N, C-alpha and C positions, 0 to 999 in steps of 0.2 A: 369648897372649890375642888378638892381632890375627888369627891364623889361625882361632881359634874363632869370632870375630865374623863373619869372611868366610864361614865354613861355614854359620852360622845364617842369614845373609842370603841365600845361594844357595838353601838349602832352602826358605825362605819364598817366593822368586820362582817356584820350580818348583811349589809347591802352589797359588799364587794363581790361575792360569788354570783349574785343575780346580774350585776352589771357586766361582769366578765362573760357570763353565759350569753347575755344579749349581744355582746360584741362578737363572740365566737359564732353565734347563730347568724348574725348579719354577714360575717365573712363567708360562712358556708353557703348562705343563700347567694351571695355574689359569685362564688366559684361555680355553683350549679348553673347560674344564669350564663356565665362565661362559656361553660362547656356546652350548654344547649345552643348558644349562638354559633360556636365553632363547628358543631357537628353538622355533616351534610344532611339535607332533607331526605327523608325516607322515600324510596322509589318503589312503586308497585312493579314487581318483577314480571307480572303477567302482562303488562302493557308497556310498549315502548315509550320512554320519557319524551315529553314535548319540550323542546328548547326554543328560546327566542331565535328568530331567523338570523343566520350568520354569526351566532355566538360560537365560541371556541368548541363547545360540546357538540353543537349541531354540525360544524365543519368536520370535526373528528369522526362522528358517526357516519357522515356522508362519504368520506374518503375510505373508511374501513369497509363500508358496505360494498364497494366495488373492487377491493384489493385482491389480487391473486398472487400467490407465491409460486415461482417457477424454479425448481432445482435444475441448475444448468451444468456447470463443470468448472474446470480450472481456467485461470486467466488466459493461458496460452492456447486453449483448446477451441475447436470449432463450435461445440455446443453453447458455450457462453457467448460467442460472437452471434450465433443464430438467436439466442434468447434476447440479446440486446437489441438486435434488429427487429424482432417481433414486438418488443416493448415500444420501439419508436413509432410503429404504425398503429398498434391497437390502443395506445394511450391517448392518441390525438382526439378521439371523439369524446373523451371524458366519462364514458360509461364504465370503463374498465381501467384499473391501475395495476399494471403488471410489474412485479418486482423480481427481476432476475437475481438468483442467489448463486454465489460462488461456492462450489462444492468440490469434492474429491474426484468427481467424474461420473460418467453415465452408469457405471455399475453400482456405485454407492448410492446413486439417486433412487434406485428401487427401494432401498431401506429408508431413505428420507421421505419418499412419497407414502410409504406405509406407516411411518411412525413419527416423523418430525412435525411439530405443530407449525401451522401456517403454510405448509406446502400443499398445493392443490394440483399442480401439473409438474411434469418432469420430462427431461430428455434422457432417454436410455438407449442402450444397444440391445437389439432383440435377443441375443443369446444370453444376456444377463438374467433372464427369467428362468433359465435352466436350473440354476442352483437354488432359486427360491421355491420352485415347485415342490421340492422335497420338504423344505422347512415350512412353507405356507401353502398347503394343498389347495386352499380356496383362493389363491392369488388371482385366478382368472375372473373371479367375481368382485375382487377389490380394486383391480387396476383395469382400466379400459383404454383402448387405442383411439387416438385422435387423428394422427396422420403420419405418413412417412416423410422424413425430412431430407436425409442424404445418406449415401453410403460412406462408411468409414473404412478406408483401405488399409490393408496390412502392408506395412513397410518393414522389410527385413534388410537392414543396412549392415554390411559386413566389411571386414578388413581385406586387404589385397590377397592374402593367401587362402581365403575362403571363397570357393567358387560355386558350391552347391549347398543345398540344405543338409545333405548327408555329411558334408564336411564339418557341420556344427555339432555333430553327435559327441556328447561328453564334454563339450567346451562351454565356457562361460558366456551366457547370453542375458542381456538385461531387458526387463519388461516394465520399466518405470515403477513408480511407487504404488503400493497396495491401494486398491479402490479405483484405480484408473482403468480405462478401457483396455489398454495394453496389458496391464497386470492380470486381467481376467480373461479376455478373449485370446491373447497371445498364447499362453500355456495350453489353453483348451484346443486351439487350432494345431499347435505343435503336437499335442497328444494324438489328435485325430490323424495327423500326417505320419505318425510313427517316429518322430524325431525326439530322442531323449537328450536334454541338455542340462547343464548346471545353471539353474535359474537364479538371477539376482533381481532385486527390486529397489533400486536407488534412483534418484531423480535423473532424468535423461541428460541434462547438461553435464552432470558428473560422469555418467556412463560414457558419453561421447568422448570426453577427455581420456578416460581409461582405455577406450578402444583405440584412440589415436596413439597411446603409449604402448599398445599391445597387451594390456591387462584384461581386456574383454574382447571376445571374438566378434560379437555383433550386438546391435540394439534393435528392439522391435517397437515400432509405433503402430497404433491402431487409431487413425484419425483421418479427417478429410484432407485430401491432397489439394494443393501442395503444402508441404511442411516447411516453415521458415528456416529450420536448422539445416535443411539440405539445399535451400535456394539462396540464402543470404551468406552462407558460410563457405569458404573455400576449402576443398578437400584434396588431399594428395592423390596422385594417380593410383588407380587400383582399387580404391574404395568404391563399393558398388551396392546396388540393390539385388537381392537374390529372388529368382522367380519362385512362386509357390503355386503348385498345381491345384486346380479345383476338381473335386471328384465327388462320387456318390455319398461319401461319408460326411459331406458338408452341406447337403441340400436342405437340411431342416432349418438352419438359421442363417446361412451365408449365401452370397451370390458371387459369380466370377467378376473380376475387375482387372484393370491394368494400370501401369505407370508408364508414361510416355516422355519423349524428349521435350514435348511442349510443357509438361509439368516440371521437369528437372533437366533443363538444357545442359547444365554443366556436368551431369552425372550419367545421362542416357544419350547416346549418339543420335543424331538427327534421323528420324524415320524409324527408329527402333522402339520396341515396347517391352516391358517386363510384366509377364502375367502374374497376377496375384489374386487375393481373396478379399472380399469386403463384407462387413457386417452392417446391415441396415440400422441406421440411427433414427429413432422414432420419438414422436411426441405422445405422451400418455397422460392420463388424468386419474385421480382417485375417484372411485365410483360412489360419490355421495348419494344419499337417499334423495329420490326425486321430490321436489317441493321444498327441500331444505335450502337455507340461504346460500350455503357454499355450493350446492348443486347449481343453483340459479346463476351464481357468479361464473362458474366454469362454462355453463351454457352461453352466457353473454360473451365471455372471452372467445369461445370457439366461433361464434357468429361474427364477431369483429375480425378475428384472424382470417377466416375463410373469405370474408367479404373484401379483404385487402391484400389477397395473395398477388394480384396483378401489380400492386405497388412494390412488393418485395422482389418482383422478377425484372425490375428495370435496373439500369446502370446506377451504381452507387451502393448496391447491396451485394451480398455474396452471390457469385454466379451460380452456385449450387441450388439457389432457390428455384431455378428453372426445372430442377429435377424433383422438387418437393411434390408429393402426390397425395391429395386429400381423398382419393378414391381407393388407394391400395389397402390391403389387409395385412395383418401379422398373425402367423400361426399361433393358436392357443389363446388369443385375446379377442374378446368381443368389442364391437365399436361403441363408442359413446353415442347415446341416442341423439344428442344435439348434432353430432357430426353426421349421423345417418340422415337426420331430418334436412340438414343443409344440402347434403349430396342429392337426396331425392328431389328437393325443390329446385335445385340447380339443374339437374338433368331434365326435369319437366319444363323448365324455362327454355332450355336449349332446344328441346323438341318442338316447342310451340313457336319459336322464332325462326326455325329452318324453313326455307321456301318449299 
């Protein structure tokens, strides 16, 4: 009996590893099958994947195929307002999906257009290219001009004891935060006018309070008029806009402009004007390789925008759309070929329809 028990025990020990191995093998096979089922199907990268119509993947690809990123500006600035209004009209047809992007301002937008993923077009001030020409010598080949949008007027708002630009010499003047149009164009214009000041770069709402208390002599805005801070806010008597003369040293990037009583009735007496300087604010695009998907997106966007300019020039949109010029040029920048093609065809159509 003892020998039989020992024999049964020995046979069971020999069979155990094999059964365990079979169990482990079955588990491994099941895990491999599970992984294979969970893994996505391999896609041939050389060919665009074909999805069932109206599947989530097909919808995603269709939407992204027409998306355009537009670097605009700060929430309170005119560039973002213009970008939003552009998106309202060009997105209607479904061919283009324009995505306005909140940024630090038109000067910083040059950097975004050059380097930030997803940005195809941008709103910039023409003089912001001056700094980049030294850093990026080929910038004229990488950024192309689409159209002129509006002039951004220089607003120099000063305390009662300040009467001329010369009175600001050596005093504290705020130019808004770094990256904004005022922070770039303001000091550049002051330098060309020969006025040396103590520059600060804090948010304008903070600086306006400092100026009211006498801690700051003036604030400088470079944006499309009218500015809400001067229209909706009540200012004590004596606070004023200072005139800024336009001269030969400014003709490369700037144009003459004025602030009127119609713009700021509480600050400029009826019938009077304050002469100042403006920097053209323009719409530009990255110069994508012709035939590439992103080049084709930008071309489609330009055709949609130019075809709907009349819609933007009616009541309900910013009045400055009446000044937007698809035919103007910008020194140092070539035109986007799609913009040139539209202009040429439009001019041809106008000639053929004249009596």
